[in-house]
C-alpha positions as CSV (number, residue, x, y, z in Angstrom):
1,M,-8.8,-29.2,-0.6
2,K,-5.7,-29.0,1.5
3,Y,-4.9,-25.3,2.0
4,L,-1.3,-24.1,1.8
5,A,-1.3,-22.8,5.4
6,G,-1.8,-26.4,6.5
7,L,1.2,-27.8,4.7
8,N,4.3,-29.1,6.6
9,E,7.7,-30.3,5.6
10,G,7.4,-33.8,4.0
11,D,3.8,-33.3,2.9
12,T,2.7,-34.2,-0.7
13,L,1.1,-31.7,-3.0
14,S,-1.9,-33.0,-4.9
15,D,-4.5,-30.3,-5.2
16,I,-5.6,-27.3,-7.3
17,Y,-4.0,-23.9,-6.7
18,L,-3.9,-20.6,-8.4
19,C,-0.6,-19.8,-10.2
20,K,0.3,-16.2,-9.1
21,H,3.8,-16.1,-10.6
22,K,5.8,-18.0,-13.2
23,A,9.3,-17.2,-14.3
24,Q,12.0,-19.1,-16.1
25,A,15.4,-19.4,-14.4
26,V,18.7,-21.3,-14.8
27,T,20.7,-23.3,-12.3
28,R,24.4,-22.7,-11.8
29,N,25.0,-25.6,-14.1
30,G,23.0,-23.9,-16.9
31,K,19.9,-26.2,-16.6
32,P,16.6,-24.4,-17.1
33,Y,13.8,-24.6,-14.5
34,L,10.7,-22.7,-13.5
35,N,10.0,-20.6,-10.4
36,V,6.3,-20.7,-9.5
37,I,4.2,-19.2,-6.8
38,L,1.1,-21.1,-5.8
39,A,-1.7,-19.4,-3.9
40,D,-5.0,-20.0,-2.2
41,K,-7.0,-18.0,0.4
42,T,-4.6,-19.0,3.2
43,G,-1.3,-17.9,1.7
44,I,1.3,-18.6,-1.0
45,L,3.9,-21.3,-1.6
46,E,7.0,-20.8,-3.7
47,A,7.7,-23.9,-5.8
48,K,10.2,-25.1,-8.4
49,I,9.7,-27.2,-11.5
50,W,13.1,-28.7,-12.1
51,E,12.0,-30.6,-15.3
52,P,9.9,-28.0,-17.2
53,T,10.1,-29.8,-20.5
54,S,8.8,-33.0,-19.1
55,G,5.7,-34.4,-20.6
56,A,4.2,-34.4,-17.1
57,I,4.2,-30.6,-17.0
58,A,1.3,-29.1,-19.0
59,D,1.4,-25.6,-20.5
60,F,0.0,-23.0,-18.0
61,E,0.3,-19.3,-17.4
62,V,0.0,-16.8,-14.6
63,M,-3.6,-16.7,-13.2
64,D,-4.3,-20.2,-14.3
65,Y,-5.8,-22.7,-11.8
66,I,-3.6,-25.8,-11.9
67,Y,-3.4,-29.3,-10.4
68,A,-0.1,-29.3,-8.7
69,F,1.6,-32.6,-7.8
70,G,4.9,-32.8,-5.9
71,D,6.6,-32.6,-2.5
72,V,7.0,-30.0,0.2
73,S,10.5,-29.4,1.7
74,R,12.2,-26.6,3.6
75,Y,14.7,-24.2,2.2
76,Q,16.3,-21.4,4.2
77,G,13.7,-21.7,6.9
78,A,10.6,-21.5,4.5
79,L,8.5,-24.2,3.0
80,Q,9.0,-24.8,-0.7
81,G,7.3,-27.1,-3.2
82,S,8.9,-29.2,-5.9
83,L,6.4,-29.9,-8.6
84,K,6.7,-33.2,-10.6
85,R,3.4,-33.0,-12.5
86,V,1.1,-30.1,-13.5
87,K,-2.1,-30.0,-15.4
88,L,-4.7,-27.3,-16.1
89,A,-7.8,-27.2,-14.0
90,H,-11.1,-26.2,-15.7
91,E,-14.0,-24.1,-14.6
92,G,-16.3,-26.1,-12.4
93,E,-13.4,-28.1,-10.9
94,Y,-12.6,-25.4,-8.3
95,I,-14.3,-22.9,-6.1
96,P,-12.9,-19.3,-6.8
97,A,-13.6,-18.3,-3.2
98,D,-11.0,-20.8,-2.0
99,Y,-8.3,-18.8,-3.6
100,V,-9.0,-15.3,-2.3
101,P,-7.5,-14.5,1.1
102,V,-9.7,-12.4,3.4
103,S,-9.0,-10.3,6.4
104,P,-9.7,-12.2,9.7
105,F,-11.4,-9.1,11.2
106,G,-14.6,-9.1,9.2
107,I,-15.1,-6.5,6.5
108,D,-18.6,-5.4,7.7
109,T,-17.2,-5.0,11.2
110,M,-14.3,-2.9,10.0
111,E,-16.7,-0.7,7.9
112,K,-18.7,0.1,11.0
113,E,-15.5,1.1,12.9
114,L,-14.4,3.3,10.0
115,A,-17.8,5.1,10.0
116,A,-17.5,5.6,13.8
117,V,-14.1,7.1,13.4
118,I,-15.3,9.6,10.8
119,E,-17.8,10.9,13.3
120,T,-15.0,11.8,15.8
121,V,-13.7,14.3,13.2
122,K,-15.4,17.5,14.2
123,N,-13.9,19.9,11.5
124,Q,-16.9,20.3,9.2
125,Y,-14.8,20.3,6.0
126,L,-12.8,17.3,6.9
127,Q,-15.8,15.3,8.0
128,R,-17.7,16.3,4.8
129,L,-14.7,15.2,2.8
130,L,-14.4,11.8,4.6
131,K,-18.1,11.1,4.2
132,S,-18.1,12.0,0.6
133,I,-15.3,9.6,-0.1
134,F,-15.9,6.6,2.2
135,I,-19.7,6.6,2.5
136,E,-21.4,8.5,-0.3
137,N,-19.1,7.3,-3.1
138,K,-20.4,3.8,-3.4
139,D,-18.0,2.8,-6.2
140,F,-15.0,3.8,-4.1
141,A,-16.5,2.2,-0.9
142,G,-16.9,-1.1,-2.7
143,R,-13.4,-1.1,-4.1
144,F,-11.9,0.0,-0.8
145,R,-13.6,-2.7,1.2
146,N,-12.3,-5.4,-1.2
147,S,-8.7,-4.0,-1.8
148,S,-5.5,-5.3,-0.4
149,A,-2.8,-3.0,1.0
150,A,0.0,-4.5,-1.0
151,K,0.9,-7.0,-3.7
152,S,2.7,-9.3,-1.3
153,V,4.6,-7.7,1.6
154,H,1.8,-7.1,4.1
155,H,-2.0,-7.1,4.3
156,S,-2.1,-8.8,0.9
157,F,-5.7,-10.0,1.2
158,V,-9.3,-8.8,0.6
159,G,-10.0,-6.2,3.3
160,G,-6.3,-5.7,3.8
161,L,-6.4,-2.0,2.9
162,M,-9.2,-1.3,5.4
163,Q,-7.5,-3.4,8.1
164,H,-4.2,-1.5,7.6
165,T,-6.0,1.9,7.5
166,L,-7.8,1.3,10.7
167,A,-4.7,0.0,12.5
168,V,-2.8,3.2,11.4
169,T,-5.8,5.3,12.6
170,R,-5.8,3.6,16.0
171,L,-2.1,4.3,16.5
172,C,-2.7,7.9,15.5
173,K,-5.5,8.2,18.1
174,Y,-3.0,7.0,20.7
175,Y,-0.5,9.6,19.5
176,V,-3.0,12.4,19.9
177,K,-3.6,11.4,23.5
178,A,0.1,11.2,24.2
179,Y,1.1,14.3,22.3
180,P,-1.6,17.0,22.6
181,T,0.3,19.2,20.1
182,L,-1.1,17.0,17.4
183,N,-4.2,18.2,15.6
184,H,-6.7,15.4,16.0
185,D,-8.9,16.1,13.0
186,L,-6.0,16.6,10.6
187,L,-4.1,13.5,11.7
188,I,-7.1,11.2,11.8
189,S,-8.3,12.4,8.4
190,A,-4.8,11.9,7.0
191,A,-4.7,8.4,8.5
192,L,-8.0,7.4,7.0
193,L,-7.0,8.8,3.6
194,H,-3.3,8.1,3.4
195,D,-3.5,4.9,1.2
196,I,-6.7,5.5,-0.8
197,G,-4.6,5.6,-3.9
198,K,-4.0,1.9,-3.6
199,I,-7.5,1.1,-5.1
200,R,-6.0,2.5,-8.3
201,E,-2.4,1.2,-7.8
202,I,-3.3,-2.5,-7.3
203,S,-5.8,-4.5,-9.3
204,P,-8.6,-6.5,-7.7
205,F,-8.2,-10.1,-6.6
206,P,-7.4,-12.7,-7.7
207,R,-4.7,-10.9,-9.8
208,N,-3.8,-8.3,-7.1
209,D,-1.0,-6.9,-9.1
210,Y,0.3,-3.4,-10.0
211,T,-1.8,-1.5,-12.6
212,D,-0.2,0.7,-15.3
213,D,-1.2,3.8,-13.2
214,G,0.3,2.2,-10.2
215,Q,3.6,1.6,-11.9
216,L,3.7,5.1,-13.5
217,L,2.3,7.3,-10.6
218,G,2.1,5.2,-7.4
219,H,-0.6,5.3,-4.7
220,I,0.9,8.3,-2.9
221,V,0.5,10.7,-5.8
222,M,-2.8,9.3,-6.9
223,G,-4.2,9.4,-3.3
224,S,-3.2,13.1,-3.0
225,E,-5.0,13.8,-6.4
226,M,-8.1,11.9,-5.3
227,V,-8.3,14.0,-2.1
228,A,-8.0,17.2,-4.1
229,E,-10.7,16.1,-6.6
230,A,-13.1,15.3,-3.7
231,A,-12.3,18.6,-1.9
232,K,-13.2,20.6,-5.1
233,E,-16.8,19.4,-4.7
234,I,-17.1,20.9,-1.2
235,P,-18.0,24.6,-1.2
236,D,-15.4,26.9,0.5
237,F,-13.0,24.0,1.4
238,P,-10.1,25.9,3.0
239,P,-7.1,25.8,0.6
240,K,-4.6,25.8,3.5
241,L,-6.3,22.8,5.1
242,L,-6.3,20.9,1.8
243,R,-2.5,21.6,1.3
244,E,-1.7,20.3,4.8
245,L,-3.9,17.2,4.4
246,Q,-2.2,16.5,1.0
247,H,1.2,17.0,2.6
248,C,0.5,14.4,5.2
249,I,-0.4,11.9,2.4
250,L,2.6,12.9,0.2
251,A,5.0,12.5,3.2
252,H,3.6,9.4,4.8
253,H,6.5,7.1,3.6
254,G,8.9,9.5,5.4
255,E,12.0,9.2,3.2
256,Y,12.7,9.7,-0.4
257,E,14.3,6.3,-0.7
258,F,11.0,4.7,0.4
259,G,9.1,6.4,-2.4
260,S,8.0,9.5,-0.4
261,P,7.6,12.6,-2.6
262,K,8.1,14.8,0.4
263,K,9.6,14.5,3.9
264,P,7.4,15.3,6.8
265,A,7.2,19.1,7.5
266,L,4.2,18.9,9.9
267,I,4.1,17.1,13.2
268,E,0.9,15.3,11.9
269,A,2.8,14.1,8.8
270,M,5.6,12.7,11.0
271,A,3.1,10.9,13.3
272,L,1.4,9.4,10.3
273,N,4.7,8.2,8.9
274,F,5.5,6.5,12.2
275,A,2.1,4.9,12.5
276,D,2.2,3.6,8.9
277,N,5.7,2.2,9.3
278,T,4.8,0.6,12.6
279,D,1.7,-1.3,11.3
280,A,3.4,-2.3,8.0
281,K,6.4,-3.8,9.7
282,L,4.6,-5.5,12.7
283,E,2.0,-7.0,10.3
284,T,4.7,-8.2,8.0
285,F,6.5,-9.9,11.0
286,S,3.2,-11.3,12.3
287,E,2.5,-12.8,8.9
288,L,6.0,-14.4,8.7
289,I,5.4,-15.9,12.2
290,S,2.0,-17.3,11.1
291,N,3.6,-19.0,8.1
292,H,5.7,-21.2,10.4
293,T,4.4,-24.1,12.4
294,A,4.7,-24.7,16.1
295,E,7.6,-27.0,15.5
296,D,9.5,-23.9,14.3
297,Q,9.4,-22.2,17.7
298,D,13.1,-21.8,18.0
299,A,14.0,-22.0,14.3
300,W,15.4,-19.0,12.5
301,F,13.4,-17.9,9.5
302,G,16.4,-16.8,7.5
303,F,17.5,-13.3,6.4
304,N,14.7,-10.9,5.6
305,R,15.5,-7.9,3.4
306,L,12.8,-5.7,4.8
307,F,14.2,-6.0,8.4
308,D,17.8,-6.4,7.2
309,S,18.2,-9.2,9.8
310,N,17.9,-12.9,10.3
311,I,14.7,-13.3,12.3
312,R,12.8,-15.9,14.3
313,K,9.8,-16.2,16.6
314,T,10.2,-15.4,20.3
315,G,11.1,-18.5,22.2
316,K,9.2,-20.3,25.0
317,W,10.8,-19.6,28.4
318,Q,9.1,-22.4,30.3
C-alpha cells in the first residue's frame, strides 16, 4: 500500500485507509459534503467528499476500513484529499498493523529506560510506588506501553504516552542539575506519573478517542486518584509526601484555562509544568514539519491555533 506519509501534491489516492472521522458539512452555497479523516500508521489525511450522494460513494462509518479513490491537492499549506469513489474493505483485504502508528524509539527500549529511571529515585516510598504501578501492575504496564499521549495533537501513536513521559522526565533531570533547590525524587516521580490517567482518558488503538471517563473527569484528576489508590497499598506512606506528589500532577498544565485544577504552588510542580509544555509543543512542531516534504522547505504551513502563529520550517542558509 502507499502510506499517507508518502503522498505528495498531485498524487492519486487508490488504497485502503482507516476512516478516523466523518462529519457532514455544508458549503457557502448550501451544498452538502463530507469531511473525512483517513489514517494509517504513518499519519492522517483530511479529505473531502464533494458528492456524498453519488452512487460511487458507498455507505461507511467511523472506524471502517475503506477503499479511497481520489486526488491529493494542497490547501492552506497542508495536503488534502478529494474522494471521488469509496467502497468498504472487508476483513482479509487489509493488515490491521498497517493502520496503527508506533513510536519510532522502540517500546521495549523505552521500557528499559523507564525502569532505569525508577532506580534513580532513592526515597523508599516513592520508589515502591513507582515499581508497584509501572512494573508490578502488569495490566497497567501493558496499557501504558501501548497508549498514545493524545487523540491527535502530539504523540498520537502507540508508545506515544511512554515517549512523552520519558521526554518530560529527561527535561526534569536537567532541571534538577541546573536548579539544586528542586527535590529530585519528588520531581522525577511526578514526571513519570503525571500523565498515567491517559490510559483511562483515551481508548486503545485503532479508535484512540476520548472515553466517557475521559470526557467527564479528564486524565489529570484520574491520574491523581490512581496515585492515591496505589499509595494506600504501601504501609506508612507519608501523607504529606502523597499530597505534594498529587499537587504536582494536578498542577502540571499550569493554568486553569489549560485544564489544570490547580496552579503550581511547589517549585517541583512548576518545573513539571514547564517540562510538559516544552515537550508537547516541540513534539507538535516536529510532527508538523515531518508532515511536509522537502519541497516545502521555505513554504509557510499556515496559521496554527496551538502556536497562535503562521509557522514554517527553518530555511536553508546555503
